[in-house]
C-alpha positions in Angstrom: 0.0 0.0 0.0 1.3 3.5 -0.9 1.3 6.4 1.4 -0.6 9.5 0.3 1.9 12.4 0.6 1.5 16.2 0.2 3.9 19.1 0.3 2.9 22.3 2.2 5.1 25.2 1.3 6.6 25.5 -2.2 9.5 27.9 -1.9 13.2 27.7 -2.2 13.8 24.3 -0.5 10.7 22.5 -1.8 12.4 21.1 -4.9 14.4 18.8 -2.7 11.1 17.5 -1.3 9.8 16.9 -4.8 13.0 15.1 -5.6 12.7 12.9 -2.5 9.1 12.0 -3.3 10.2 11.1 -6.9 13.1 9.0 -5.6 10.8 7.1 -3.3 7.9 6.9 -5.7 7.4 3.2 -5.1 5.9 3.9 -1.7 4.2 7.3 -2.4 1.0 8.5 -4.0 1.8 12.3 -4.4 -1.6 13.8 -3.9 -1.1 17.5 -3.4 1.1 20.6 -3.3 0.1 23.7 -1.3 1.3 27.3 -1.1 -0.4 30.6 -0.4 1.0 31.7 -3.7 -0.8 29.5 -6.2 1.7 29.9 -8.9 4.5 28.4 -6.8 2.3 25.4 -6.0 1.5 24.9 -9.7 5.2 25.1 -10.5 6.0 22.3 -8.0 3.2 20.1 -9.5 4.7 20.6 -13.0 8.2 19.9 -11.7 7.0 16.5 -10.5 5.2 15.7 -13.7 8.4 16.6 -15.7 10.5 14.3 -13.5 8.1 11.4 -13.2 5.8 11.5 -16.2 2.9 10.8 -13.8 -0.3 12.7 -13.1 0.1 16.1 -11.4 -0.7 16.4 -7.7 -3.7 18.6 -6.8 -2.9 22.3 -6.2 -4.1 24.0 -3.0 -3.6 27.4 -1.4 -5.3 26.5 1.9 -3.5 23.7 3.8 -6.4 23.1 6.1 -8.7 22.4 3.1 -6.1 20.0 1.8 -6.0 18.1 5.1 -9.8 17.8 5.3 -10.4 16.9 1.6 -7.5 14.6 0.8 -6.5 13.3 4.3 -2.8 12.7 3.4 -0.9 10.1 5.4 2.3 12.1 5.3 2.9 15.9 5.0 6.3 17.4 4.2 6.5 20.9 5.5 8.6 23.5 3.8 7.0 26.9 4.7 8.6 29.8 6.5 10.1 28.5 9.7 7.8 30.5 12.0 4.8 28.8 10.5 6.1 25.2 11.1 4.6 24.6 14.6 1.0 25.5 13.9 0.9 23.7 10.5 2.6 20.6 11.9 0.2 20.4 14.8 -2.8 20.8 12.6 -1.5 18.1 10.2 -0.9 15.6 13.1 -4.3 16.4 14.6 -5.8 15.6 11.1 -4.1 12.2 11.1 -0.9 12.9 9.1 2.7 12.1 9.9 5.0 15.1 9.5 8.4 15.7 8.0 9.3 19.3 8.9 12.1 21.4 7.4 14.7 22.8 9.8 14.4 24.6 12.1 11.3 22.8 13.5 10.3 25.9 15.4 11.7 29.2 16.7 11.0 28.7 20.4 11.4 25.9 23.0 7.7 26.1 23.8 6.7 25.5 20.2 9.1 22.6 19.7 7.7 21.0 22.8 4.2 21.5 21.5 5.1 19.7 18.3 6.7 16.8 20.1 3.8 16.5 22.6 1.3 16.5 19.7 3.1 13.7 17.9 3.1 11.6 21.1 -0.6 12.4 21.8 -1.8 11.3 18.4 0.7 8.5 17.8 2.2 10.3 14.8 5.8 10.3 13.5 7.5 13.7 13.4 10.9 14.1 11.7 13.1 17.2 11.2 15.0 17.6 7.9 18.6 17.4 9.0 19.5 15.6 5.8 23.2 16.0 6.2 23.2 13.1 8.7 22.8 10.9 5.7 25.9 12.2 3.8 28.2 9.2 3.2 31.2 10.7 5.1 28.9 11.6 8.0 27.5 8.1 8.1 30.9 6.5 8.2 32.1 8.9 10.9 29.0 8.2 13.0 29.8 4.5 12.7 33.3 5.1 14.0 32.0 7.2 16.9 29.4 4.5 17.9 32.1 1.8 17.8 34.4 3.7 20.1 37.1 4.4 17.6 37.6 8.0 18.7 38.3 7.0 22.3 37.5 9.9 24.6 36.0 12.8 22.6 37.8 16.0 23.5 36.6 18.7 21.2 34.8 19.4 18.0 34.2 22.3 15.7 31.8 23.3 12.9 32.5 26.1 10.5 29.8 27.3 8.1 31.4 29.9 5.8 28.7 30.8 3.2 27.4 33.9 1.4 23.9 35.1 1.5 23.8 38.5 -0.3 21.3 41.2 -0.2 19.5 39.7 -3.2 18.8 36.5 -1.2 17.0 38.5 1.5 15.2 40.7 -1.0 13.7 37.6 -2.6 11.7 36.8 0.5 11.2 39.5 3.2 10.6 37.0 5.9 14.2 35.9 5.8 16.3 37.2 8.6 13.3 38.3 10.7 13.0 37.2 14.3 9.3 36.3 13.8 9.7 33.9 11.0 13.3 32.9 10.5 16.1 34.0 12.9 19.5 34.7 11.4 22.4 32.8 9.9 22.7 30.4 12.9 19.1 29.4 12.7 18.8 29.2 8.9 22.2 28.3 7.4 24.1 26.9 10.3 21.6 24.7 12.0 22.6 21.6 9.9 26.2 21.9 11.0 25.2 22.6 14.6 23.1 19.5 14.6 26.0 17.4 13.3 28.4 18.7 15.9 26.1 18.0 18.9 25.2 14.6 17.4 28.8 13.5 17.0 30.0 14.8 20.3 27.3 12.4 21.7 26.9 14.1 25.1 24.1 16.4 26.4 24.8 20.1 26.3 25.5 21.6 29.6 26.3 25.3 28.9 26.5 27.6 25.9 28.6 30.8 25.5 27.5 32.8 22.5 28.5 35.9 20.5 26.6 37.1 17.5 26.9 40.1 15.1 25.0 41.8 12.3 27.8 43.0 10.1 26.5 43.5 6.6 23.1 42.0 5.8 19.9 44.1 5.8 18.1 41.9 8.3 16.9 42.0 11.9 18.9 39.0 13.0 22.5 38.0 13.0 24.7 37.4 9.9 27.5 36.0 12.0 27.5 33.8 15.1 30.0 32.0 17.2 29.8 29.9 20.4 31.6 27.6 22.8 29.5 24.6 23.9 30.3 22.7 27.1 29.0 19.2 27.1 28.2 17.2 30.2 31.1 14.8 29.6 33.6 17.6 29.7 34.2 17.9 26.0 34.0 21.2 24.2 32.3 22.3 20.9 33.0 25.4 18.9 30.8 27.1 16.3 31.7 29.6 13.6 28.9 30.6 11.2 28.6 33.4 8.8 26.7 34.6 5.7 29.3 37.2 4.8 32.0 35.2 3.0 33.2 37.1 -0.1 32.3 36.5 -2.8 30.4 33.2 -2.6 29.9 30.0 -0.4 33.3 28.6 0.7 32.8 25.6 2.9 31.0 23.8 5.7 33.5 21.8 7.8 33.0 19.5 10.8 36.1 18.6 12.8 36.1 16.0 15.5 39.0 15.1 17.9 39.2 12.2 20.3 42.3 10.8 22.0 42.4 8.0 19.5 41.0 9.6 16.4 40.8 12.7 14.3 38.3 13.4 11.5 37.6 16.4 9.4 34.8 16.5 6.9 34.8 19.5 4.6 33.7 20.4 1.1 30.8 22.8 0.3 28.4 21.0 2.7 30.2 18.4 4.8 30.5 16.0 1.9 34.3 15.3 1.6 36.8 13.7 4.0 39.8 15.9 4.5 41.3 14.0 7.5 40.7 10.4 8.7 43.2 9.2 11.3 42.6 6.5 13.9 44.8 4.6 16.2 43.3 1.3 14.9 43.3 2.3 11.2 45.9 -0.3 10.2 44.1 -3.1 12.0 40.7 -2.1 10.7 42.0 -1.6 7.2 40.9 2.0 6.5 44.1 4.0 6.4 43.7 7.7 5.5 44.9 7.3 1.9 42.3 4.6 1.3 39.4 6.7 2.7 40.0 10.2 1.4 39.0 10.6 -2.3 40.9 13.5 -3.9 38.4 13.5 -6.7 35.3 13.9 -4.6 33.0 16.5 -6.0 30.8 19.0 -4.2 27.0 18.6 -4.6 25.3 21.1 -7.0 23.8 22.9 -4.1 24.4 23.2 -0.4 21.4 21.0 0.2 23.3 17.9 -0.8 21.5 14.6 -1.6 20.2 13.6 1.9 16.5 14.4 1.6 15.7 11.2 -0.3 17.4 9.0 2.3 15.8 11.0 5.1 12.3 10.4 3.6 13.1 6.7 3.1 14.1 6.4 6.8 10.8 8.1 7.7 8.7 5.6 5.7 10.7 2.8 7.3 10.0 4.2 10.7 6.3 4.2 10.0 6.4 0.6 8.7 8.3 -0.7 11.7 6.8 1.7 14.3 10.1 3.0 15.4 11.5 6.5 15.8 12.9 8.3 12.7 16.6 9.0 12.8 15.9 12.7 13.5 12.6 12.7 15.4 11.2 15.7 17.2 13.4 15.3 20.3 16.5 15.0 18.1 15.5 17.9 15.9 15.0 20.1 19.0 18.7 19.7 20.1 20.2 22.1 17.5 17.3 24.5 18.1 18.2 24.6 21.8 21.8 25.4 21.1 21.0 28.2 18.8 18.4 29.7 21.1 21.0 29.4 23.9 23.5 31.3 21.8 20.9 34.0 21.2 20.0 34.2 24.9 23.7 34.3 25.9 24.2 37.2 23.5 21.2 39.0 24.9 22.1 38.4 28.6 25.9 38.8 28.2 26.6 35.6 30.0 26.6 31.8 29.5 23.3 29.9 29.4 22.8 26.6 31.2 20.4 24.1 29.8 17.5 23.5 30.1 15.9 26.9 29.6 13.0 28.6 27.8 13.5 31.1 25.0 12.1 32.4 21.7 13.6 34.3 18.8 11.0 37.0 19.5 12.9 37.8 22.7 15.8 39.0 20.5 13.8 41.9 18.9 15.8 45.1 18.6 19.0 43.4 19.9 21.1 45.1 17.2 19.3 48.5 17.2 
């Protein structure tokens, strides 16, 4: 039996959701696309027809009408970030499982609301941190889980990208505290998720500094932080949208007392360093793992959406948690909100805490 799936939100990232549905078409009946701007929804429907040669999904401008009339089994949510919580909750209450683009919400309260709703109605909720499915990331996670790093000491993520004034002019919601947040929340959240996932210890304390250097937005275009984990390890974050003249790299570096790994490239897609104390015994010496001809993906979004969606369908089939369920998706959000609160308060933030991007209004004025 195929799952009826619909896309709500047909903006910049939605083509990856169309691609993921096409690549998993054996398990999906693509029933609808929805956007408040009808032309964008029509464009996504036509995009799918062009890829698949199949019948176009229905076009809606009102997601609530879609939920009532078509009763989709799964909704993929790619609207502005600030709208995620309400739409996700409405979809789950209507009987749909939800795959939500990052960030899942812009406040701790709303993230908890989404998680609690999924539990209440017995629905699966996943957050689109698709870079967890990048091949180098998967291999590194296997090394971490098998103990090859030894004691994790510190890690770092660097997101050095460019989002120029034209990017923000395309969609006025970008960079606002109400619907988006800044560079940390939008561009850097993937890397922050990978860092906390790989360090594999709960976050204890966050020290954050942010700036708005160049971009015509309310929120930050640069952010940095030191994260203290409960096991004593330390994480560092550097994220910017100001790199001249274009995207440079996204790099994850991990250091244990028996292993060092650096994954770089445009979007954490290439091994740069692979060194382990047991490499000779295991048979994966650095020169056999690092591919000097590895190519960057055509966009910073990479190829992970299709694998994430496949994992989600498997989670439904076997009634297990998706790899990045609501609780997992909340972890990066907490770190970013802690950076914001640390910047606002001028001191470190201990977890747990409660905060919203709206509490950052006028921080740079």
